[in-house]
N, C-alpha and C positions, 0 to 999 in steps of 0.2 A: 130701699131699692124697689121693692114691690110697689110702694106708693108712687114713686117716680114713673115706673112702667105703666101703672094704671092711669095716671094723669096724662102721660104721653099719648096713650091710646084714646082716652076720652076727649082730649082737646086737640089732637093732631098737631102737636107742636114739635119743634126741633130744638135740641139743646146740645151744647158743647160739653162733653163729659171727658175730663182728662184723668187718667189713672195709669198706674204701673201694674195693676192687677188685671191680667189678661182675661181671667175667668169672669170677673165683674164686668169688664168691657164687653165681652161676648154676650153676657146675660142682658145687659141694659141697652145694647146698641143694635140698630138695623144695619148701619154701615160703619166701617172702621177706616181710619187713616192712620198709618203708622209713620211716626216721625223718627228720624235718626240724624243727629247733629244739625238740627234745625231745618231739615228738608223732609218733605213727604216722600217716602220710599215705596209705599204700597197703599192701595186703596181698593175697597171692595165690600161686598156684603160681609157681615160678621162671620157667618159660617164659612164662606169661601176663603177669607183671609186666615181663619183659624185652621181649617181642614187642609188647605192647599196653599200655604204661603210660598210666594215666588222669590221674594227678596231675601238674601242671606241674613240680614239683620232680623227680619220677621221670623225666619226659620229658627234663629237662635232664641228669640223670645218665646216662641211656642215650645221649643225643646226644653226650655228651663221650667216650664209649668210642671209641678209634681204630678205624677200619674197615680191614681188609686189602684192598688193591686189587691185583689180579693183572694 
């Protein structure tokens, strides 16, 4: 993933990255499109979608990410 990020920055390219791991998506992406049942239900910057999800499906996805408790 670090190599992909480095290449993305160096060559200014766009890639379609599909994953069910929301933490990986947040790390690798500038923008996120959330799909549910074949439809795009939310779109925005990675941080905005992760920190302030507006669609109920996106809210459920974010809520399902385990939180690190110290």
